[in-house]
Every structure is written in C-alpha cells, then in structure tokens.
N, CA, C and O atoms as a DFTB+ gen file, in Angstrom:
272 C
 N C O
     1  1      89.819     123.149     130.538
     2  2      88.828     124.120     129.708
     3  2      88.438     123.639     128.224
     4  3      89.280     123.135     127.480
     5  1      87.180     123.820     127.873
     6  2      86.793     123.590     126.728
     7  2      86.318     124.735     126.050
     8  3      85.966     125.748     126.655
     9  1      86.291     124.610     124.697
    10  2      85.984     125.852     123.765
    11  2      84.981     125.506     122.717
    12  3      85.333     124.876     121.720
    13  1      83.974     125.817     122.863
    14  2      83.230     126.592     123.951
    15  2      83.063     125.976     125.212
    16  3      83.024     124.756     125.367
    17  1      82.964     126.812     126.109
    18  2      82.933     126.369     127.631
    19  2      81.721     125.322     127.684
    20  3      80.713     125.405     126.983
    21  1      82.000     124.264     128.688
    22  2      80.707     123.574     129.171
    23  2      80.709     123.685     130.568
    24  3      81.692     123.361     131.235
    25  1      79.629     124.138     131.075
    26  2      79.353     124.357     132.418
    27  2      78.304     123.419     132.853
    28  3      77.262     123.177     132.243
    29  1      78.735     122.860     134.102
    30  2      77.493     122.083     134.736
    31  2      77.106     122.627     136.114
    32  3      77.999     123.089     136.825
    33  1      75.958     122.608     136.503
    34  2      75.312     122.904     137.447
    35  2      74.891     121.617     138.185
    36  3      74.215     120.803     137.555
    37  1      75.294     121.313     139.708
    38  2      74.953     120.199     140.154
    39  2      74.128     120.281     141.241
    40  3      74.517     121.054     142.117
    41  1      72.913     119.602     141.470
    42  2      71.978     119.858     142.658
    43  2      72.745     118.825     143.691
    44  3      73.293     117.758     143.416
    45  1      72.614     119.462     144.927
    46  2      73.124     118.784     146.148
    47  2      71.998     118.042     146.887
    48  3      72.166     117.321     147.871
    49  1      70.914     118.292     146.329
    50  2      69.815     117.328     146.871
    51  2      69.139     116.636     145.669
    52  3      69.256     117.078     144.526
    53  1      68.344     115.404     146.012
    54  2      67.648     114.704     144.856
    55  2      66.663     115.851     144.256
    56  3      66.261     116.832     144.883
    57  1      66.367     115.524     142.930
    58  2      65.552     116.391     142.240
    59  2      64.459     115.428     141.493
    60  3      64.822     114.683     140.583
    61  1      63.383     115.474     141.840
    62  2      62.198     114.919     141.010
    63  2      61.656     115.527     139.794
    64  3      61.311     114.853     138.823
    65  1      61.581     116.832     139.852
    66  2      60.945     117.853     138.690
    67  2      61.794     119.058     138.795
    68  3      62.286     119.472     139.844
    69  1      61.939     119.637     137.513
    70  2      62.713     120.948     137.508
    71  2      62.095     121.803     136.637
    72  3      61.784     121.394     135.518
    73  1      61.871     122.910     136.971
    74  2      61.350     124.023     135.940
    75  2      62.173     125.261     136.413
    76  3      62.241     125.598     137.594
    77  1      62.776     125.888     135.414
    78  2      63.463     126.953     135.546
    79  2      63.996     127.781     134.400
    80  3      64.239     127.234     133.324
    81  1      64.203     129.158     134.592
    82  2      64.796     130.027     133.690
    83  2      66.003     129.878     133.550
    84  3      66.783     130.132     134.468
    85  1      66.439     129.385     132.233
    86  2      67.986     129.108     131.887
    87  2      68.598     130.432     131.940
    88  3      69.769     130.420     132.317
    89  1      68.140     131.477     131.680
    90  2      68.819     132.627     131.648
    91  2      69.398     133.115     132.962
    92  3      70.311     133.932     132.839
    93  1      69.007     132.736     134.346
    94  2      69.655     132.603     135.365
    95  2      70.922     131.899     135.397
    96  3      71.854     132.402     136.025
    97  1      71.073     130.742     134.762
    98  2      72.219     130.242     134.859
    99  2      73.265     130.886     133.971
   100  3      74.410     131.133     134.351
   101  1      72.798     131.135     132.783
   102  2      73.505     131.964     131.813
   103  2      74.230     133.194     132.455
   104  3      75.428     133.468     132.383
   105  1      73.322     133.810     133.039
   106  2      73.877     135.221     133.546
   107  2      74.934     134.864     134.797
   108  3      75.950     135.525     135.010
   109  1      74.542     133.768     135.544
   110  2      75.563     133.426     136.602
   111  2      77.112     133.089     136.036
   112  3      78.165     133.428     136.576
   113  1      76.965     132.407     134.926
   114  2      78.101     131.964     134.082
   115  2      78.796     133.194     133.715
   116  3      80.006     133.308     133.906
   117  1      78.140     134.048     133.237
   118  2      78.860     135.382     132.696
   119  2      79.432     136.206     133.844
   120  3      80.582     136.646     133.822
   121  1      78.611     136.387     134.804
   122  2      79.177     137.095     135.888
   123  2      80.184     136.446     136.913
   124  3      80.703     137.130     137.795
   125  1      80.439     135.113     136.765
   126  2      81.403     134.488     137.374
   127  2      82.623     134.017     136.597
   128  3      83.488     133.233     136.988
   129  1      82.537     134.627     135.452
   130  2      83.815     134.431     134.425
   131  2      83.977     132.817     134.060
   132  3      85.097     132.339     133.882
   133  1      82.853     132.073     133.969
   134  2      83.089     130.712     133.554
   135  2      83.361     130.692     132.085
   136  3      83.149     129.614     131.531
   137  1      83.782     131.661     131.364
   138  2      84.099     131.593     129.946
   139  2      82.910     131.913     128.998
   140  3      82.964     131.727     127.783
   141  1      81.923     132.368     129.601
   142  2      80.494     132.702     128.895
   143  2      80.758     134.189     128.888
   144  3      81.292     134.777     129.828
   145  1      80.324     134.797     127.695
   146  2      80.236     136.335     127.555
   147  2      78.956     136.512     126.764
   148  3      78.463     135.636     126.053
   149  1      78.446     137.775     126.963
   150  2      77.091     138.301     126.514
   151  2      77.105     138.076     124.988
   152  3      76.024     137.908     124.424
   153  1      78.070     138.064     124.393
   154  2      77.972     138.068     122.958
   155  2      78.097     136.667     122.314
   156  3      78.203     136.528     121.096
   157  1      78.079     135.674     123.156
   158  2      77.992     134.271     122.488
   159  2      76.498     133.752     122.303
   160  3      75.567     134.329     122.865
   161  1      76.334     132.792     121.603
   162  2      74.920     132.287     121.491
   163  2      74.829     130.865     121.825
   164  3      75.649     130.067     121.372
   165  1      73.922     130.528     122.557
   166  2      73.554     129.131     123.080
   167  2      73.171     128.361     121.867
   168  3      72.361     128.766     121.035
   169  1      73.787     127.251     121.817
   170  2      73.493     126.048     120.864
   171  2      73.088     124.826     121.125
   172  3      72.608     124.067     120.283
   173  1      73.286     124.533     122.484
   174  2      73.059     123.165     122.866
   175  2      72.429     123.188     124.420
   176  3      72.975     123.819     125.325
   177  1      71.368     122.513     124.573
   178  2      70.838     122.220     125.887
   179  2      70.606     120.936     126.155
   180  3      69.959     120.345     125.290
   181  1      70.985     120.235     127.223
   182  2      70.845     118.785     127.410
   183  2      70.659     118.404     128.798
   184  3      71.230     119.047     129.680
   185  1      69.833     117.313     129.100
   186  2      69.645     116.858     130.532
   187  2      70.233     115.572     130.532
   188  3      70.211     114.869     129.522
   189  1      70.745     115.223     131.565
   190  2      71.391     113.898     131.836
   191  2      72.076     113.626     133.039
   192  3      71.787     114.226     134.074
   193  1      72.983     112.749     132.983
   194  2      73.648     112.362     134.288
   195  2      75.083     112.203     134.044
   196  3      75.503     111.746     132.981
   197  1      75.921     112.607     135.101
   198  2      77.318     112.235     135.120
   199  2      77.486     111.331     136.441
   200  3      77.750     111.796     137.550
   201  1      77.296     109.984     136.155
   202  2      77.426     109.132     137.331
   203  2      78.688     108.829     137.924
   204  3      79.572     108.249     137.293
   205  1      78.823     109.234     139.231
   206  2      80.223     108.684     139.938
   207  2      80.071     107.557     140.598
   208  3      81.038     106.807     140.724
   209  1      78.771     107.221     141.164
   210  2      78.414     106.281     141.882
   211  2      76.989     106.186     142.306
   212  3      76.450     107.292     142.337
   213  1      76.168     105.124     142.664
   214  2      75.000     105.041     143.175
   215  2      73.875     105.578     141.772
   216  3      72.827     106.192     141.972
   217  1      74.157     105.359     141.015
   218  2      73.275     105.891     139.824
   219  2      72.152     105.062     139.134
   220  3      71.541     105.451     138.139
   221  1      71.954     103.913     139.752
   222  2      70.950     102.841     139.653
   223  2      69.531     103.623     139.429
   224  3      69.090     104.481     140.194
   225  1      68.982     103.219     138.387
   226  2      67.454     103.601     138.114
   227  2      67.276     105.266     137.874
   228  3      66.165     105.786     137.974
   229  1      68.443     106.016     137.558
   230  2      68.311     107.315     137.045
   231  2      67.802     107.512     135.702
   232  3      68.449     106.953     134.817
   233  1      66.842     108.144     135.376
   234  2      66.285     108.544     134.262
   235  2      65.761     109.870     134.019
   236  3      65.348     110.624     134.900
   237  1      65.802     110.145     132.633
   238  2      65.393     111.554     132.390
   239  2      64.098     111.138     131.430
   240  3      64.224     110.796     130.254
   241  1      62.917     111.221     132.093
   242  2      61.651     110.870     130.931
   243  2      61.211     111.918     130.221
   244  3      60.550     111.583     129.237
   245  1      61.355     113.130     130.386
   246  2      60.956     114.124     129.354
   247  2      61.934     115.356     129.665
   248  3      62.458     115.668     130.735
   249  1      62.021     115.976     128.373
   250  2      63.020     117.188     128.331
   251  2      62.443     118.083     127.185
   252  3      62.215     117.742     126.024
   253  1      62.258     119.295     127.764
   254  2      61.708     120.166     126.764
   255  2      62.227     121.595     127.142
   256  3      62.428     121.956     128.302
   257  1      62.421     122.377     126.011
   258  2      63.035     123.735     126.211
   259  2      62.185     124.762     125.349
   260  3      61.810     124.467     124.214
   261  1      61.910     125.931     125.920
   262  2      61.376     126.724     125.261
   263  2      62.286     128.022     125.206
   264  3      62.612     128.620     126.231
   265  1      62.661     128.404     123.961
   266  2      63.602     129.610     123.774
   267  2      62.897     130.624     123.466
   268  3      62.040     130.405     122.610
   269  1      62.983     131.969     123.993
   270  2      62.324     133.108     123.581
   271  2      63.455     134.120     123.131
   272  3      63.152     135.237     122.710
C-alpha cells in the first residue's frame, strides 16, 4: 500500500495509440475500493512502462493531458 495510492491499469494487448477519459479510471478506482475517494485531488499523471521482460523498443513519444 502507498499513501497516496498508486494504481496501475495494464493493457492485456499491445497498444499503439491511446485516447481516453481519465475519469473512467478514477471512478473505477473509487468504486472498487482501491484507496481513492471522491474527496481526493489528482496531482500526478504519467505514462511509461514497468518492464518485466521483452521491453526492447518501448517508447512514449508524446504525452498530453487535458484537465477540465
């Protein structure tokens, strides 16, 4: 456990491009009791890799977040 919580969502298939509403992940974390509550504030968003094996050539070429 970390405080504040760190929650990772991992794709089970290769991803070449990703465009999504981060609120869906936040609400999933709240509803599933992952340590996130509605009264918390989002402070950090990042993209990257946690490589366990076979990660040759993995890159993040662009990362952008629009917060409303």
